C-alpha positions in Angstrom: 72.3 -20.9 141.3 69.0 -19.7 142.3 66.8 -16.5 143.0 67.2 -15.4 146.5 64.4 -13.1 147.5 64.5 -11.1 151.3 61.6 -12.1 153.5 62.9 -11.2 157.0 61.2 -13.9 158.4 63.1 -14.2 161.4 64.9 -11.1 162.1 67.3 -8.5 159.9 70.3 -11.1 159.6 71.1 -11.8 155.8 73.1 -14.3 156.9 70.3 -16.1 158.5 69.1 -18.9 156.1 65.2 -18.7 156.8 65.1 -15.1 156.2 65.4 -15.9 152.3 63.1 -18.1 149.9 64.5 -20.3 149.0 66.1 -21.1 152.2 69.7 -20.3 152.9 71.7 -17.1 152.6 72.7 -16.1 148.7 76.2 -17.5 147.6 77.9 -17.6 144.0 75.9 -17.1 141.1 72.7 -16.2 143.1 70.4 -13.4 141.8 69.3 -11.2 145.0 66.2 -9.7 145.3 65.4 -7.6 148.2 61.7 -6.2 148.6 59.0 -6.1 151.2 59.9 -4.1 154.4 61.8 -5.9 156.9 65.1 -3.8 157.5 68.7 -5.5 157.2 71.6 -5.0 159.4 75.1 -4.5 157.9 76.7 -7.7 156.8 78.4 -9.3 153.6 75.6 -10.5 151.8 77.1 -13.5 149.8 78.2 -16.4 152.0 80.8 -17.1 149.3 81.9 -15.6 145.8 80.4 -13.3 143.6 76.7 -13.1 143.3 75.0 -12.9 139.6 72.8 -9.7 140.2 71.3 -7.5 142.7 68.1 -6.1 143.0 66.2 -3.7 145.6 62.7 -3.2 144.4 59.6 -2.0 146.1 61.1 -2.1 148.8 61.0 0.3 152.3 63.1 -0.6 154.7 66.5 0.3 155.9 69.3 -1.3 154.8 72.6 -1.0 157.2 74.1 1.9 158.9 76.4 4.6 159.0 78.9 1.9 160.9 78.0 -0.7 158.9 77.3 -1.0 155.2 75.8 -4.2 153.2 78.7 -5.3 151.6 77.7 -6.7 147.9 80.4 -8.9 145.8 79.2 -9.1 142.1 80.4 -10.8 139.1 81.6 -8.3 136.6 79.1 -6.8 134.3 76.0 -7.9 136.8 72.7 -6.3 136.8 72.3 -3.5 139.9 69.1 -1.8 140.4 67.6 0.2 143.2 64.3 1.2 143.7 63.4 2.1 147.8 61.6 4.8 149.8 64.1 4.1 152.6 68.1 4.5 153.4 70.4 2.4 152.1 74.5 2.0 152.8 75.4 -0.1 149.9 79.1 -1.3 149.7 80.0 -3.0 146.1 83.5 -3.7 147.4 85.5 -5.0 143.7 82.3 -5.2 142.0 83.2 -4.3 138.3 79.2 -2.8 137.7 76.9 -0.1 136.6 74.5 1.1 139.6 71.1 2.0 138.2 69.4 4.1 140.8 65.7 4.6 140.3 64.6 5.6 143.6 66.1 6.2 146.8 65.0 8.4 150.0 65.2 11.6 149.5 66.8 13.3 152.0 70.2 15.0 150.4 74.2 15.5 151.5 75.5 13.7 154.3 72.0 12.3 155.1 71.2 11.4 151.3 68.8 8.3 150.6 71.9 5.9 149.2 75.4 6.0 150.5 77.3 4.5 148.4 80.9 2.9 148.1 82.8 0.7 145.7 86.9 0.9 144.1 85.6 -0.8 140.9 81.9 0.9 140.1 81.9 1.8 136.3 78.9 4.0 136.0 76.3 5.6 138.5 73.2 6.2 136.7 70.0 8.0 138.8 66.8 8.0 137.0 64.0 10.0 138.7 63.1 13.1 140.8 63.5 13.1 144.2 66.4 10.3 144.0 69.4 11.5 146.4 72.6 9.9 146.4 75.9 10.1 148.2 79.3 8.4 146.8 80.8 8.3 150.2 84.3 7.1 148.7 86.4 5.5 146.0 87.1 5.8 142.8 84.2 5.7 139.5 85.6 4.0 136.9 83.0 5.7 135.2 80.6 8.2 134.9 77.8 10.0 137.5 74.5 10.5 135.2 71.2 11.6 136.0 68.3 11.9 133.9 66.2 14.2 135.7 66.4 17.5 137.3 65.2 16.4 140.8 67.7 13.8 141.1 70.8 14.9 143.3 74.1 13.3 144.0 76.8 14.3 146.6 80.2 13.5 145.6 82.3 13.3 148.7 85.8 14.4 148.8 87.3 10.8 148.9 85.5 9.7 146.0 86.3 10.2 142.2 84.5 9.9 139.2 85.4 10.8 135.0 82.5 12.6 134.3 79.3 14.2 135.2 76.5 14.5 132.7 72.8 15.1 133.3 70.5 18.0 134.1 70.4 16.9 137.7 72.0 18.5 140.7 75.5 17.7 142.0 77.7 18.7 144.8 81.3 17.5 144.0 84.0 17.8 146.6 85.8 15.1 144.9 87.4 15.5 141.6 85.8 15.1 138.2 87.5 15.4 134.5 84.6 16.5 132.7 81.3 18.8 133.5 78.3 18.5 131.3 75.5 20.3 133.2 72.3 20.2 131.1 69.9 21.8 133.9 70.5 22.3 137.4 72.9 23.9 139.5 77.2 21.8 139.6 78.9 22.5 142.8 82.2 21.8 142.1 85.1 22.1 144.9 87.3 19.3 143.9 90.9 19.3 143.5 91.2 17.8 139.8 91.6 19.6 136.8 88.7 19.9 134.5 89.3 19.3 130.9 86.0 20.4 130.0 83.1 22.4 131.9 80.3 22.8 129.6 76.9 24.7 130.5 73.7 24.3 128.5 70.6 26.4 128.7 69.2 26.5 132.5 72.5 24.8 134.0 75.2 26.5 136.2 78.4 25.5 137.0 79.6 27.3 140.2 82.8 27.1 140.3 84.6 26.9 143.8 87.8 24.6 143.3 91.5 26.1 142.4 91.7 23.4 140.1 92.4 25.1 136.3 89.7 24.5 133.4 91.0 23.7 129.8 87.7 24.2 128.1 85.1 26.4 129.4 81.9 26.5 127.4 78.6 28.6 128.6 76.1 27.4 125.9 73.0 28.9 126.8 74.3 28.2 130.7 76.6 30.0 133.0 80.0 28.9 134.5 80.3 30.8 137.6 83.4 31.4 140.0 82.6 34.8 141.0 81.7 33.6 144.6 85.3 32.1 145.1 89.0 33.7 145.7 90.6 30.5 144.1 93.6 31.3 141.7 92.3 29.2 138.6 93.2 29.5 134.6 90.6 29.2 131.9 92.4 28.3 128.7 89.9 27.8 126.1 86.7 30.0 126.9 83.4 30.1 124.2 79.9 31.7 125.3 77.0 30.9 123.0 73.1 31.4 122.9 72.9 33.8 125.8 75.5 31.9 128.0 77.9 33.6 130.1 81.2 33.1 132.3 81.5 34.7 135.3 85.6 34.6 136.6 86.4 35.0 140.0 88.9 37.8 141.5 92.0 35.8 140.7 91.2 34.0 137.6 93.3 34.3 134.2 91.0 33.4 130.9 92.9 33.4 127.9 91.7 32.2 124.2 88.7 34.2 125.1 85.7 34.2 122.4 85.0 35.9 119.1 83.9 39.1 118.9 79.8 39.1 119.3 80.2 37.1 122.4 80.6 38.0 126.0 82.6 37.0 128.7 81.1 38.7 131.9 83.5 39.8 134.3 82.8 39.2 138.2 
């Protein structure tokens, strides 16, 4: 086991031994650090077995492409940290890990700075302003967490996560179970029913889905279905601290707030 640092001395191929310090393609048990500016073409990073950790730091090169991801196989609970000012296309395959994103290129939507795949990723944690992540496909076993209102995450239609938490901007075309928005807008288009949609002060959940909501809580923020004609049942609704629920024309609201709270109609 060794710590392998990307140099890109010879070319952009991770399988070329001379591109690494110490020399040799990373293999099972190695810690991998990607730094510098030399681009990396899509390939399978480890020559055999699961890596111990994967860190991108102070990196300005492009990793992979739309047609070819860098495939990273990691041992369970390995450290994954991403800090780059450029684009990266990463597939964590069946790695049972959390992914911590500190910086990416700032482009959004399908042009996002980080294109992320992986069938066993636990939590996706996006920390810094300007970071932009597209979860391309597969199911996150855990949550999407943002820690800055300037962070942007796009959940593609083929992707699924359990919860969304935080102040960042979320475009959710894939399904979630719960939405806890604490700052920016969340646009929800997913087909999965929502157990709890909670909008705190400064947050708006724009609801374009036909999926039903069990608990809709506008605690200083807004839950807005007024721009959609989808048929939705929202069972338990509560409005506090100046928040509002704006149902669409085909919404059915039951168990509405007690006297003194207002549900604003669309």
